[in-house]
BANUGU-722347 format. One line per field, with one value per residue: residue number from 1; x, y, z of N, C-alpha, C, CB in turn; residue in three letters. Coordinates in steps of 0.2 Angstrom, whole numbers, plus 2048, in hexadecimal, padded with zeros to 3 digits. Glycine has a CB too. Layout:
BEGIN
drenza NUM_...
n_east X_...
n_north Y_...
n_up Z_...
ca_east X_...
ca_north Y_...
ca_up Z_...
c_east X_...
c_north Y_...
c_up Z_...
cb_east X_...
cb_north Y_...
cb_up Z_...
marba ALA_...
END
This chain:
BEGIN
drenza 1_2_3_4_5_6_7_8_9_10_11_12_13_14_15_16_17_18_19_20_21_22_23_24_25_26_27_28_29_30_31_32_33_34_35_36_37_38_39_40_41_42_43_44_45_46_47_48_49_50_51_52_53_54_55_56_57_58_59_60_61_62_63_64_65_66_67_68_69_70_71_72_73_74_75_76_77_78_79_80_81_82_83_84_85_86_87_88_89_90_91_92_93_94_95_96_97_98_99_100_101_102_103_104_105_106_107_108_109_110_111_112_113_114_115_116_117_118_119_120_121_122_123_124_125_126_127_128_129_130_131_132_133_134_135_136_137_138_139_140_141_142_143_144_145_146_147_148_149_150_151_152_153_154_155_156_157_158_159_160_161_162_163_164_165_166_167_168_169_170_171_172_173_174_175_176_177_178_179_180_181_182_183_184_185_186_187_188_189_190_191_192_193_194_195_196_197_198_199_200_201_202_203_204_205_206_207_208_209_210_211_212_213_214_215_216_217_218_219_220_221_222_223_224_225_226_227_228_229_230_231_232_233_234_235_236_237_238_239_240_241_242_243_244_245_246_247_248_249_250_251_252_253
n_east 864_856_854_848_843_83D_82F_830_82B_81E_821_81D_81E_821_82C_82B_82E_827_81E_81A_80F_814_813_81D_821_827_831_832_835_83B_833_827_81A_817_816_80B_801_801_7FD_7F1_7EA_7EB_7E2_7D7_7D3_7D1_7C9_7CA_7D6_7E1_7E3_7E8_7F4_804_814_823_82F_836_845_84E_84D_84F_85B_866_862_864_85D_858_84E_83F_83B_832_827_824_81F_814_80D_80B_803_7F8_7F1_7ED_7F7_804_814_822_82F_83E_848_856_85B_868_876_874_867_861_865_85E_851_851_852_846_83E_83C_83F_84B_848_849_852_849_847_845_84C_859_856_857_84E_841_842_838_82C_827_817_805_7FF_805_804_808_817_815_819_81A_81C_812_816_811_817_816_817_810_805_7FC_7F2_7E1_7D2_7C6_7B5_7A9_799_78E_786_78E_788_787_790_792_79F_7AC_7B9_7C7_7D0_7E1_7E2_7DD_7D0_7C1_7B5_7A6_79C_794_79D_797_797_79D_79D_7A9_7B7_7C4_7D3_7E1_7E9_7E8_7DB_7CD_7C1_7B4_7AB_7A3_7AD_7AA_7AB_7B5_7C5_7D1_7DF_7ED_7EC_7F3_800_805_80E_80E_802_7F3_7E5_7D8_7CC_7BD_7B7_7BD_7B9_7BC_7B9_7C3_7D3_7DF_7EF_7F9_7F9_7FB_7F2_7E6_7DA_7CA_7CD_7D8_7D6_7D2_7DB_7D4_7D5_7D5_7CA_7BB_7BE_7C6_7D2_7E1_7E8_7F7_806_814_823_81F_814_804_7FF_7F4_7EF_7E9_7E1_7E1_7D3
n_north 838_83A_837_830_837_830_835_83D_834_834_834_826_823_829_82E_831_839_832_833_827_81E_813_804_7FE_7EE_7E7_7DA_7CE_7C1_7B3_7A9_7A3_79D_7A2_7AF_7B0_7AC_7B7_7C1_7BD_7BE_7CC_7D0_7CA_7D2_7DE_7DF_7E6_7EC_7EB_7EF_7EB_7F2_7FA_7F3_7F4_7E8_7E7_7E2_7E4_7DF_7D2_7D0_7C9_7BC_7AB_7A2_7A0_7AB_7A8_7B0_7B0_7A8_7B1_7BC_7B7_7B4_7C1_7C7_7C0_7C5_7D1_7DA_7E2_7DE_7E8_7EC_7EA_7EC_7EF_7E2_7D5_7D3_7C6_7C4_7D0_7CD_7C2_7C7_7D0_7C7_7C2_7CB_7D7_7E8_7F4_7FC_80D_810_812_822_81F_814_815_81A_818_80A_80A_802_7F3_7F3_7EA_7E4_7E4_7EB_7E8_7E0_7D0_7CF_7D2_7CA_7D1_7E2_7F0_7FE_80D_817_827_831_83A_848_84F_843_83E_843_83B_83E_83B_83E_838_82E_81E_80E_7FE_7F1_7F9_7FF_80A_80E_818_819_81B_827_833_831_839_83A_840_83D_831_822_812_804_7F6_7FB_800_809_80D_812_816_820_82C_82C_836_839_842_840_834_825_815_809_7FF_805_807_80D_813_808_802_801_80D_813_820_824_829_828_831_837_840_83A_82D_81C_80F_7FF_7F8_7FD_800_803_802_7F4_7F1_7EC_7F0_7EB_7EA_7E2_7E7_7F3_805_812_81D_82A_82C_825_827_834_842_83D_835_828_821_81A_813_80D_7FC_7FD_802_812_81B_82B_839_848_859_863
n_up 6B7_6C1_6D2_6DC_6EC_6FB_703_713_721_72C_73E_747_754_764_771_781_791_7A1_7AF_7BC_7C7_7D3_7DC_7E8_7EB_7F9_7FC_809_80B_801_7FF_7F5_7F8_805_802_7FA_802_80B_802_7FF_80B_80C_802_805_810_80B_7FD_7F1_7F0_7E7_7D5_7C8_7CA_7C6_7CB_7D4_7D8_7E7_7ED_7F8_805_804_7FF_804_804_802_7FA_7E9_7E0_7D7_7CB_7C0_7C5_7CF_7C9_7C3_7CE_7D4_7CA_7CB_7D5_7D0_7CF_7C6_7C1_7BD_7BF_7C8_7D7_7E2_7E5_7E6_7DB_7D4_7D6_7D0_7C3_7C0_7C1_7B6_7AC_7AC_7A7_7AD_7B1_7B7_7C6_7CD_7DC_7EB_7F4_801_804_80A_816_828_82F_83B_84A_84E_859_867_86D_871_866_85B_84B_844_83A_829_819_80E_809_803_7FB_7F6_7EA_7E5_7D7_7D2_7D0_7DF_7E8_7E5_7EF_7F7_7FB_807_80C_812_81F_822_822_82B_823_817_80C_808_7FD_7FA_7ED_7EA_7F1_7FE_80A_80F_81B_820_828_833_836_837_842_83B_82E_821_81E_812_80C_801_805_813_81F_824_830_834_83E_849_849_847_841_836_831_825_821_815_80D_802_807_80C_818_81E_81F_828_834_839_844_84B_855_85C_85B_856_84D_847_843_836_82F_821_821_82F_83C_849_855_85D_868_86E_879_877_87F_88C_88A_87C_877_86F_86E_865_85A_853_849_847_83F_846_843_844_84C_850_855_860_861_86B_865_868_868
ca_east 85E_854_852_842_844_837_82D_831_825_81C_823_818_820_824_82F_82A_82F_821_81E_815_80D_815_813_823_820_82D_831_835_837_83B_82E_821_814_816_814_804_7FC_801_7F9_7EA_7E8_7E9_7DD_7D1_7D1_7CF_7C9_7CB_7DD_7E5_7DF_7ED_7F9_80B_818_82A_831_83C_849_853_84C_851_861_86B_860_868_859_857_847_83C_837_82C_822_822_81C_80D_809_808_7FE_7F2_7EE_7EC_7FD_808_81B_825_836_841_84D_858_85E_86F_878_871_85F_85F_866_858_84B_852_851_83F_83B_83B_843_84E_845_84E_852_845_84B_844_850_85F_855_857_848_83F_841_831_82B_822_811_7FF_7FC_808_802_80E_81A_813_81E_81B_819_810_817_80F_81C_813_81B_80B_802_7F9_7ED_7DA_7CF_7BF_7B1_7A2_795_788_788_78F_785_78A_790_794_7A6_7AF_7C0_7CA_7D6_7E6_7E2_7DA_7C9_7BE_7AE_7A3_796_795_79F_794_79A_79C_79F_7B0_7BA_7CA_7D7_7E8_7EC_7E5_7D3_7CB_7BA_7B2_7A5_7A5_7B0_7A9_7AC_7BC_7C9_7D7_7E3_7F3_7EA_7F9_807_808_80F_80D_7FA_7F0_7DE_7D5_7C4_7BB_7B4_7C0_7B6_7BC_7B9_7C9_7D7_7E5_7F3_7FF_7F9_7FC_7EB_7E4_7D3_7C7_7D0_7DD_7D2_7D5_7DB_7CE_7D7_7D3_7C4_7B5_7C1_7C9_7D8_7E4_7EB_7FD_80A_81B_826_81A_80F_7FF_7FE_7EE_7F0_7E4_7E2_7DE_7CE
ca_north 835_83C_831_833_836_82E_83B_83C_831_837_830_822_821_82E_82C_837_837_831_831_822_81D_80C_801_7FA_7E8_7E5_7D3_7CC_7BA_7B0_7A3_7A6_79B_7A6_7B6_7AF_7AC_7BE_7C5_7BB_7C2_7D3_7D1_7C8_7D7_7E4_7DB_7EB_7EF_7EB_7F0_7EC_7F7_7F8_7F2_7F2_7E3_7E9_7DC_7E6_7DC_7CB_7D0_7C5_7B6_7A6_79F_7A4_7AD_7A6_7B6_7AE_7A6_7B6_7C1_7B4_7B5_7C8_7C8_7BC_7CA_7D8_7DE_7E2_7E0_7EB_7ED_7E7_7F0_7EE_7DC_7D4_7D2_7C0_7C5_7D4_7CA_7BD_7CB_7D3_7C1_7C0_7D0_7DD_7EE_7F6_802_811_80F_817_826_81C_80E_817_81C_812_808_80A_7FB_7F0_7F3_7E5_7E7_7E1_7EE_7E7_7DA_7CC_7D3_7CF_7C8_7D6_7E9_7F3_805_811_81D_82B_835_83E_84E_84D_83E_841_842_839_841_838_842_835_829_817_809_7F8_7EE_7FD_800_80F_80E_81D_816_820_82E_833_831_83E_838_846_83A_82B_81B_80E_7FE_7F1_7FE_7FF_80E_80B_817_815_826_82D_82C_83B_838_847_83D_82D_820_80F_803_7FD_80A_804_812_810_801_7FF_801_814_814_827_826_82A_828_837_838_844_835_826_816_80A_7F8_7F6_802_7FE_807_7FF_7ED_7EF_7EC_7F1_7E9_7EC_7DE_7EC_7F9_80B_816_821_831_82C_821_82C_83B_844_839_833_822_821_814_814_806_7F7_7FE_807_816_820_832_83E_84E_85E_867
ca_up 6B9_6C7_6D7_6E1_6F3_6FE_708_71A_724_733_743_74A_75B_768_777_786_799_7A4_7B7_7BD_7CE_7D4_7E2_7E9_7EF_7FC_7FE_80F_80A_7FB_7FF_7F1_7FB_80A_7FF_7F7_808_80D_7FE_800_811_80B_7FD_809_815_806_7F6_7EB_7F1_7E1_7CF_7C3_7CB_7C4_7D1_7D4_7DD_7EC_7F0_7FD_80B_803_7FB_807_804_7FE_7F5_7E3_7DF_7D1_7C9_7BB_7C9_7D3_7C5_7C2_7D5_7D5_7C5_7CD_7DA_7CD_7CF_7BF_7C3_7B7_7C0_7CF_7DA_7E9_7E6_7E5_7D4_7D2_7D6_7CB_7BC_7BF_7C0_7AF_7A7_7AC_7A3_7B1_7B0_7BD_7C8_7D1_7E3_7EF_7F9_808_805_80E_81D_82D_831_842_84D_84F_861_869_870_86E_861_854_848_841_834_823_815_809_80A_7FD_7FC_7F1_7E9_7E1_7D3_7CE_7D5_7E6_7E7_7E6_7F5_7F6_801_808_810_815_823_820_826_82C_81C_812_80B_804_7FC_7F7_7EA_7E8_7F4_805_80B_814_81D_824_82C_837_833_83C_844_835_828_820_81A_810_808_800_809_819_820_828_831_838_842_84C_845_84B_83C_834_82E_822_81D_813_80B_7FE_80B_80E_81F_820_81F_82F_835_83D_846_850_85A_85A_85E_850_84E_845_83F_833_82B_81E_823_836_83F_850_855_864_86D_871_87A_876_885_88D_887_875_875_86F_86D_85F_85B_84D_849_842_83F_849_842_843_851_84F_85B_85F_865_86C_862_86B_864
c_east 85C_852_84D_844_83E_835_82E_82B_824_81E_81D_819_823_826_82F_82C_828_822_818_814_80F_814_819_821_826_82D_835_837_837_837_828_81A_812_813_80D_7FF_7FC_7FC_7F2_7E6_7E6_7E3_7D6_7CE_7CE_7CF_7CB_7D2_7E1_7E1_7E4_7F2_800_80F_81F_82C_837_83F_84E_853_84E_857_866_868_864_864_858_84F_844_838_831_826_81F_81E_814_809_806_803_7F7_7EE_7ED_7F1_801_80F_81E_82C_838_846_850_85B_865_870_874_869_85D_860_860_852_84B_850_84A_83B_83A_840_846_84B_84A_84D_84D_849_84A_849_856_85D_854_84F_847_83F_83A_831_825_81C_80B_7FC_7FF_806_809_811_818_819_81F_819_818_811_816_814_819_817_816_809_7FE_7F3_7E6_7D8_7C8_7BB_7AB_79F_78F_78A_789_78D_789_78A_792_79C_7A7_7B6_7C2_7D0_7DA_7E6_7DF_7D3_7C6_7B7_7AB_79D_798_797_79C_798_798_79D_7A7_7B2_7C2_7CD_7DE_7EC_7E9_7DD_7D2_7C3_7B8_7AB_7A7_7A7_7AF_7AA_7B4_7BF_7CF_7DA_7EA_7F2_7F0_800_809_808_80E_806_7F8_7E8_7DC_7CE_7C3_7B8_7B7_7BD_7B6_7BC_7C0_7CD_7DD_7E9_7F9_7FF_7FA_7F5_7EB_7DC_7D1_7CA_7D5_7D9_7D6_7D6_7D5_7CF_7D6_7CD_7BE_7B8_7C4_7D0_7DB_7E7_7F1_801_811_81E_821_815_80A_7FE_7F8_7EF_7EA_7E6_7DE_7D9_7CF
c_north 837_836_834_832_835_834_839_83A_834_832_82C_820_827_82B_832_834_837_830_82C_821_815_80A_7FD_7F4_7E6_7DE_7D2_7C5_7B8_7AA_7A5_7A3_79F_7AD_7B5_7AF_7B3_7C2_7C3_7BE_7C9_7D4_7CF_7CE_7DD_7E2_7E0_7EE_7F0_7EB_7F1_7F1_7F5_7F8_7F2_7ED_7E5_7E3_7DE_7E2_7D4_7CA_7CB_7BE_7B1_7A2_7A3_7A5_7AB_7AC_7B5_7AD_7AC_7BB_7BE_7B5_7BC_7C9_7C5_7C0_7D1_7DD_7DD_7E3_7E3_7EC_7EA_7EC_7ED_7E7_7DB_7D3_7CC_7C1_7CA_7D1_7C5_7C1_7CE_7CD_7C0_7C6_7D7_7E2_7EF_7FC_806_80F_814_81B_823_817_80F_81A_817_811_808_803_7F9_7F0_7EE_7E8_7E4_7E5_7EC_7E0_7D6_7D0_7CF_7CE_7CD_7DD_7EC_7FA_808_817_821_830_83A_844_84B_848_841_83F_840_83B_83E_83C_83F_830_822_812_803_7F4_7F2_7FE_805_80E_814_81B_81C_826_82D_833_835_83C_83E_843_834_825_816_808_7F9_7F4_7FE_805_80D_811_815_81B_826_82D_831_83A_83D_846_837_828_819_809_802_803_807_80A_80F_809_7FE_800_808_814_81B_828_826_829_82D_836_83C_840_82E_820_811_803_7F5_7FC_7FE_803_802_7F7_7EC_7F1_7ED_7F0_7EB_7E8_7E2_7F2_800_80F_81B_828_832_829_826_833_83C_841_837_82C_822_81B_816_80D_801_7F7_803_80B_81A_825_836_844_854_862_86E
c_up 6C0_6CC_6DC_6E8_6F7_703_70F_71E_72A_738_746_751_75E_76F_77C_78D_79C_7AB_7B8_7C5_7CE_7DB_7E3_7EE_7F2_7FF_805_810_803_7FA_7FB_7F5_801_807_7FD_7FD_80B_809_7FE_806_810_807_801_80D_810_7FF_7F1_7EC_7EB_7DA_7C9_7C4_7C9_7CA_7CF_7DA_7E1_7EF_7F6_803_80B_7FF_7FD_807_800_7F9_7EF_7E3_7D8_7CF_7C4_7C0_7CD_7CF_7C4_7C8_7D5_7D0_7C7_7D2_7D7_7CE_7C8_7C0_7BC_7B9_7C7_7D1_7E0_7EA_7E5_7DD_7D1_7D1_7D1_7C4_7BB_7BE_7B9_7AA_7A7_7A9_7A7_7B0_7B7_7C0_7CC_7D8_7E6_7F4_800_80A_80A_815_822_82F_839_844_84F_857_863_86D_86D_868_85A_852_845_83B_82E_81E_80F_80B_803_7FE_7F6_7F0_7E3_7DE_7CF_7D3_7DB_7E4_7E8_7ED_7F4_7FC_801_80D_813_81A_820_825_827_825_816_812_806_803_7F8_7F4_7E8_7EC_7FB_805_811_815_822_828_830_833_838_83D_83E_82F_827_81C_818_80B_807_804_810_819_826_829_836_83B_845_847_849_847_83B_830_82C_81E_81A_810_806_801_80D_815_822_821_827_82E_83A_83E_84B_856_859_85E_859_852_84C_842_83C_82F_828_820_82A_839_847_850_85C_869_871_873_879_87D_886_88A_880_873_875_86E_866_85F_854_84E_844_844_841_849_840_848_84F_856_85A_864_865_868_866_866_864
cb_east 85F_84E_859_83C_848_837_825_834_826_814_827_816_825_81F_836_823_834_81C_81D_817_806_81D_80C_829_81D_82E_834_831_832_843_82D_821_815_81C_819_804_7FF_808_7FC_7E9_7ED_7F0_7DE_7D2_7D7_7D4_7C2_7C6_7E1_7EA_7DA_7EA_7F9_80E_815_82F_831_83A_84D_852_845_84B_864_86C_858_86C_852_859_846_837_83C_82E_824_828_81F_80E_80E_80E_800_7F3_7F2_7E5_802_805_81E_822_837_843_84B_853_85B_872_87F_873_85D_863_86D_857_84B_859_855_83C_835_83B_840_856_83F_84D_859_840_848_83D_853_863_84E_85A_846_839_846_830_829_825_811_7FA_7FD_810_7FD_80C_822_80E_81D_817_81F_809_81F_808_823_80D_820_805_7FD_7F7_7EE_7D6_7D0_7BE_7B0_7A3_793_784_783_797_77E_787_789_791_7A9_7AC_7C2_7CB_7D4_7E5_7DE_7DC_7C7_7BF_7AE_7A0_790_78F_7A6_78D_797_795_79C_7B2_7BA_7CA_7D6_7E9_7EB_7E8_7D1_7CC_7B9_7B1_79F_79F_7B7_7A1_7A9_7BC_7C9_7D6_7E5_7F8_7E4_7F8_80B_803_816_811_7F6_7F2_7DC_7D7_7C2_7B6_7AC_7C8_7AF_7C3_7B3_7C9_7D9_7E3_7F6_805_7FE_801_7E7_7E6_7D2_7C0_7D4_7E3_7CF_7D1_7E2_7CD_7DE_7D9_7C2_7B1_7C6_7C9_7D7_7E9_7E7_801_80B_81A_82A_81D_812_7F8_804_7E7_7F6_7E2_7E0_7E3_7C7
cb_north 82D_841_82F_82F_83D_827_83C_842_829_838_834_81C_81B_834_829_83A_83C_82C_838_81B_81F_80B_7FD_7FE_7E3_7EA_7CE_7CE_7B6_7AE_7A0_7A4_794_7A7_7B8_7A8_7A7_7C1_7C4_7B3_7C1_7D6_7CC_7C2_7DA_7EA_7D9_7F0_7EC_7E5_7F6_7EC_7F9_7FD_7ED_7F9_7DC_7EE_7D9_7ED_7DC_7C7_7D6_7C7_7B6_7A1_79D_79F_7B5_79F_7BB_7A9_7A1_7BA_7C2_7AD_7B3_7CD_7C6_7B5_7CA_7DA_7DD_7E6_7D9_7F2_7F5_7E0_7F7_7EF_7D7_7CE_7D2_7BA_7C8_7DB_7C6_7B9_7D1_7D6_7BB_7BF_7CE_7DB_7F4_7F7_800_818_80F_813_82D_81A_80B_81C_820_814_801_80E_7FA_7EA_7FA_7DF_7EE_7E2_7F6_7E6_7DB_7C5_7D3_7D3_7C1_7D4_7ED_7F1_806_814_81A_82F_832_83A_852_853_838_83E_848_831_849_830_849_832_828_816_808_7F4_7EB_804_7F9_816_807_824_812_821_833_83A_829_845_831_84B_839_829_81B_80C_7FB_7EF_806_7F9_815_804_81E_816_82C_833_825_842_831_84E_83C_82B_821_80F_804_7F7_811_7FE_818_810_801_802_7FE_819_811_82B_820_830_820_83E_830_849_835_827_818_80B_7F5_7EF_808_7F7_80D_802_7EA_7F4_7E6_7F7_7E2_7EC_7D8_7ED_7F8_810_81A_822_833_829_81C_82B_83C_84C_833_838_81C_828_811_817_804_7F0_7FF_804_81B_81B_835_83F_84E_863_865
cb_up 6B8_6C6_6DB_6DF_6F6_702_707_71E_725_733_748_746_75B_769_777_786_79C_7A1_7BB_7BA_7D0_7D2_7E3_7ED_7EB_802_7F9_815_80E_7F9_806_7EA_7FD_80E_7F9_7F3_80E_80E_7F6_800_817_807_7F7_80D_819_807_7F5_7EB_7F7_7E0_7D0_7BC_7D3_7BF_7D5_7D5_7DA_7F1_7EA_7FE_80E_800_7FA_80E_802_803_7F9_7DD_7E0_7D2_7C6_7B7_7CD_7D6_7BE_7C0_7DA_7D4_7BE_7D0_7E0_7CF_7D5_7BA_7C5_7B6_7C1_7CE_7DB_7EE_7E1_7E9_7D3_7D6_7DD_7CB_7BC_7C5_7C5_7AE_7AA_7B4_7A0_7B9_7AD_7BD_7CD_7D0_7E6_7F3_7F9_809_7FF_80A_81D_833_82F_843_853_84C_863_86E_870_874_861_856_842_83F_835_81F_813_802_80E_7FA_7FF_7F1_7E6_7E5_7CF_7CC_7D1_7EA_7EB_7E1_7F9_7F6_800_80B_80D_80F_829_81F_824_831_81B_812_809_806_7F8_7FC_7E4_7E1_7F0_808_80D_812_820_81F_827_83B_832_839_84B_836_828_81D_81D_80C_80B_7F8_806_81D_823_825_834_834_83C_850_843_84D_836_830_832_81E_822_818_807_7F7_806_80B_821_81C_81B_832_837_83A_847_84E_85A_85C_860_84C_849_840_844_82F_82F_81F_81F_839_83D_853_854_863_86A_86E_881_872_886_895_889_871_87A_874_872_85E_85F_84A_847_844_838_850_848_842_858_84D_85C_862_862_873_85B_86E_866
marba MET_ALA_VAL_ALA_THR_PRO_ALA_LYS_SER_THR_ALA_LEU_LEU_GLU_LEU_ARG_SER_ALA_ALA_LEU_THR_LEU_ILE_ALA_VAL_VAL_LEU_LYS_THR_THR_ASP_LEU_ALA_VAL_LEU_ALA_ARG_ASP_LEU_GLU_ASP_ARG_VAL_ALA_ALA_THR_PRO_GLU_ILE_PHE_ASP_ARG_ASP_PRO_VAL_ALA_ILE_ASP_LEU_SER_ARG_VAL_ARG_GLU_ALA_THR_GLU_ALA_ILE_ASP_PHE_ALA_ALA_LEU_ILE_VAL_LEU_LEU_ARG_SER_PHE_SER_LEU_VAL_PRO_VAL_ALA_ALA_ARG_GLY_GLY_ASN_ALA_GLU_GLN_MET_ALA_ALA_ALA_PHE_ALA_ALA_GLY_LEU_ALA_GLU_ALA_PRO_GLU_SER_PRO_ARG_ALA_ASN_LEU_PRO_ARG_ALA_PRO_ALA_ALA_PRO_GLY_PRO_GLU_ALA_SER_PRO_VAL_VAL_GLN_THR_GLU_CYS_ILE_ARG_GLU_VAL_GLN_LEU_PRO_ALA_PRO_PRO_VAL_MET_ILE_VAL_ASP_LYS_PRO_LEU_ARG_SER_GLY_GLN_GLN_VAL_TYR_ALA_ARG_GLY_GLY_ASP_LEU_VAL_VAL_LEU_ALA_LEU_VAL_SER_PHE_GLY_ALA_GLU_VAL_ILE_ALA_ASP_GLY_SER_ILE_HIS_VAL_TYR_ALA_PRO_LEU_ARG_GLY_ARG_ALA_ILE_ALA_GLY_ALA_LYS_GLY_ASP_ALA_GLN_ALA_ARG_ILE_PHE_SER_THR_CYS_MET_GLU_PRO_GLN_ILE_VAL_SER_ILE_ALA_GLY_ILE_TYR_ARG_THR_THR_GLU_THR_ALA_LEU_PRO_ASP_ASP_VAL_LEU_GLY_LYS_THR_ALA_GLN_VAL_ARG_LEU_ASP_GLY_GLU_ARG_LEU_LEU_VAL_ASP_ALA_LEU_GLU_GLY
END
C-alpha cells in the first residue's frame, strides 16, 4: 500500500541577523518620580527629541543601589515619552533578573563602559547633573546630513534627526537648530543650538560667527548669562563637551 508523503511546505519564517540603532538610557537614580521630571524637562526643551526610539536601559550607574527597580513601571514611563525599552544591561544579578522578568532582553555591554569617566569640573558653565543620559549607539552606516541653505528667522526650528545639521545661512536670535549629531553653521549663529540631542557627548557645534543665544551638547547647556570670551565672540569657533562642562574654542581661519 502506497503512503502519500506531504509536499515540503514553504518556510513562512526567516531568521536573519540585523543591526539596530539603539539609545542607551543610563539611569542615575532608581527614583522613577525624579526620572519622570528629568524626561519632562528634556522633552520640554526639544519636543521632537524622541520618536518611538528603541532603547537599552543601562543600569551600570545604579547597580550598587539598595532600592529595587520597578521595571514594569519604568517601561510604562519610558513608553509615555515615546521610547520603546527592549533590553537592559549593566545591572547586578537581582536587577537583571527583574529586568528579564519584565520582558527585557540582555543588551551587550557598551565599549564605553570600561573607559574611565572624566571627573566633573565645577564652574559656571556646568549645569546640574541630570538623572538620565541618552547615548545613541549607532551600528548602521554613517548618519545622514541635513543641509539648510536659507536663513532661519525667530521662531523657526530645524531638527536633524539621527544625523548632523549643516546651515549655510544666518540663524537669527529666537531661531533654534537641533541635531542628534553635530551642528555646522557657516554664518552667524545667534539663536539656540542643541547638538547631541539624544545624548551624543562627542557632538560639537561649529560656527563662522559664534554669537549664540543658547548652546547645548548632550543635555549640558550654556546660556548668555555666561558671556563668551572676546577671542571667540563673533569669531570662528566650536563648542565641545569636556566631562560635564561646555568649552568654547576659537578656530583659526
